[in-house]
N, C-alpha and C positions, 0 to 999 in steps of 0.2 A: 504492499500500499503505499502513496506516496504521498508525502504531506508540504503541498506546496506553504510561499510565505505571504500568499496575499492578504490585504486586508480588508476586513467587514468590521462593519457597525450597522445595528439598527437603528431606526432616527425617529419613528414613530412610534407608540402604544402599538395602534394597527396591526403595526407591522412586524413588532414585537409579540402580539397576541398570535399573530398566524404564521410564523417563522417557528415557535413556539411548539402548535399543533400539527406544524410538516413536521419539525423534528419528531414527532412521540411517532404521528402515525407511521413515518418511513422506520422508523426501532421496531416497531411491532411487526412490519411486514417483513424485516430481515430473516427471519426465521433462523432456528441454536447453532448451524453452517455457517451464517451470516455473520452475529456473534461471535462465533469462535476465533472465525477469520480477522475480524475487527480485532480482537483480545490478545491475538497471535502475534498481529501485526503491532500494537500499540507494547509487547514483551519487548521484541525483537529490537523497536526504538528506543524504549530504556535502557537496553542492554548496551546500546552503541553509545547514544550519548552521554551514560551514566563511566562505562568501564571500555571506550571505544571498540573500533573494530576489527580488531588483533583479537585471534585466537587465544591470548591468555589474557586476555582482557575478562573474558568469560568467566575466568577460571578465580575471578577476587568474587563471584557474588558465590561461593563456598568458603574463599578463601578468608574473606572478614568475619563471619563466624569464627571459623577457625580460631584464626587468633586471639579474637578474647574467652573463648572458652582454652584454648590451648592455655595463656596466660592464669587464671584462676584454676584450672588442673595444678598445674608448674605447685604456685602459691600453695595448695593444700595440700601438695605432695610432700612438703618441705616440713609444712606448721601444724599437720596433724597426723595423732597417727594412722596406722594403716585400712584400720578398721574404727568404724563409726556404727556405734548401736549392733555392732555385729556384722555391719552391712561394708563391704568393702569401701574407700573412702572414696575412690576415684569413679566407681561407678555409682556411686550417692553424689556427685557434684554433677557429671555430667546429665545426669535422669532431673534436675533440679536445674540446671545454667539453661541448656539449651533450651527447656521448654520459657524462660523467660527470655533470653535471647526472641525468642520467634514471636513475642507479644510486643515487645519492644520495637524491634525492626520494623513488624507488620501497619504497625501502629505510626512509627516515627516516618518511616517513606510515604505511606497512605494519605498521610494525615495531608500532606504537599500536591497531591496527584494532580488535582485542578489550577490552582497558582502555576503549577511550571511546562502545566502542558494546555495551557488556556486556548492557545491559539490552534490546537487540532482539533477545537468543538468547531472552529468553522465550517467542517464537514458534518454535512447533515447523519451522515451513517455515524460517527462516532457522539455518545454519550458522554454522560457525568460519570454516572457509572463503570460507564467499559473504564475509564481512568484511573479509575478504584479498585475494580477488577486485576488490570495486568500489573500495575503496581505490586500489591498485595501479592499473587502469584509468582508474582518473581523472589520475593521476599519469603512465601513459602516455600518455594522449590531452593534457596539459596540455604535456607538453613538447615532443611529437611535433611537434603546431600551432606553438609556439615556433619549433623548427627551421624550418617550413615557412616562416614569416614571416620570419626575421631572414634565411634563405637567401635568400631572393624576394627579399630588399630588397640584400643584398650583390649580387644577378646582375644587378639595376635599376640600381645605380650601379657598373657591370663589374666588383666587386671578388673575385666570383667567376663562377667558370664553370659551367653548368650541367651536370647529373650525366652521368661516360664512361658506367656499367653502373647503371642503377637496381637492378637484383635485389641484384646487389651490395649496391648501401647497403641497400635493405628487408631482406636476411639478417642483416647484422651489426646491424641495429637492433631485427631482431625476435630474434635472439638473445642482445642483451644486456638485454633487456626479460626473457626468459626467467629467465636468470642472476641481473637484480635480482628478481623475483620470489619465485626460490626460497631467495633469503638474507635477503628480509624475511620467508618463513614460518619460515625458520633460527631469525634473532633475536627475531621476535616468539614463535614459542614459546620460543624457550630465556629470553627474558625475562618467562615467564609462570610458567616454573618458577624461575631464578633470574632474581630480580630486578635484580639488581646489573648482568647483563650488560648491560643499557641503557647503561652508564655508560659502556661501552669502546666500542659501535656510532659514536659521530660522530667518536671517535680514531682506529677503522677505517678509516672511509669520508673523513676528511683524508688519511689514508697510500694512499688508491685514488689521489688527483687525482696524486702526479709518478708513480707506479707503474704505474697502466694506459695511459701512451704520449698522455695528454692533453697534454703541447709536448713531444713529442717523436716521432720515427717506429722503427720496427725498425732499418732501413738505414741510422740514424745511429749506431746504437752498434757497439762491437768485436764480431766474433763470438762470441767468447764471453760477452760480456754479454749477448748479444742471445739465446743459446742459453737462459742462464737466464730474461730479459724474456720469452718467448716458452713459460713453464711458465705466465705468468696466463691465464686465459682472456678478461677482460677484453680483452689489448693487440691480441687476434688481430679482436676485434670492431670494435676501433677502426681495425683495418688495413681490414678489412672495405670499412668506410664511406670510409675514406678513397679505398683502391683505385678503387670504385666513383665515388667522386666525380672526380680526379685522373687515371683513365685506367693504360692499361700501362706510359707510358713515365714513368712514378713507382714506384719499386722498393718493392714494400711484403709484408710476411710473412705468411701468416696460415692456418689449417687450419681450416674452419668445421666442421668430424666433431669435432674436439676440443673447440671450446669449445658446440659442442653437446652434445656428453656431461655438459660441468661441467652447462649448463645446465639436463641430465635430472638427473643424481647430484641435485645443491642442490633441486629438485622433490620427489623422491622424498623426502628425508630431511625437507624442510618438513613438507612433508603427514605423514611419520608423527611427527613433532613437535610440529603441531599437534590432529592426530585426538586425543588426550587434554587439551588444553586447557579442553574445556568442562566436564569434571567438575571443574575448579580453579576455575574462575570463577562467583563468588557473583553469581545473575540479582536485582534486586532492580528 
């Protein structure tokens, strides 16, 4: 898909309404295959603009999360004993830190999907939702591949056992990705309406690090504190991932339906917010 650099601006309210209606009708008429082609083209464009057109540039999609996770693994390997509550410390860290990287990357990069790509909305077939989904998908693929690479490396050196329940790992990972997509839509929509919102997003994602189960498990908490922590949907996803890796002999606390309900709620609210974003964007 080519994205020429023409300038375009709607000048009157009637033209704006007609244009919005035409965009909506055109998007509905694309069909699933058409939407997938647009998202794929946007994803490739995002790769080229962010990392360059060289083949090695693509590797940074995986390399960036690997660098962050690798640094944390090295610190914990030297600062902590080999086992944490009977769990290999490196396996414990990677199953908690990679999920929070997924959340932070999908939110941070997805939030600016419209601002850095607003010129692409000149094309009627490109919608605001396409921009968000393409960016979220790129981050999801990058962090997922990084998780696979670093997990395989730890297994190869005997620092981590293979997953005991892969469907549970997949369930926690995909629900967490859905939650992250919903939050990216919410923060992205709000930041277009209220620009000051973006100043608080980095703080919120930092607060999630100690709250989301990155460096603790629900079973380690006193019952009253555990009950309060389990109101956070992130913790359920991390517990599912760890339960899938460590097996039934490691106690975990999670409710997949509860976390999925939060994910659905975030996505619905996010879709409602981004629905009106296009009308607020000056397309150049």
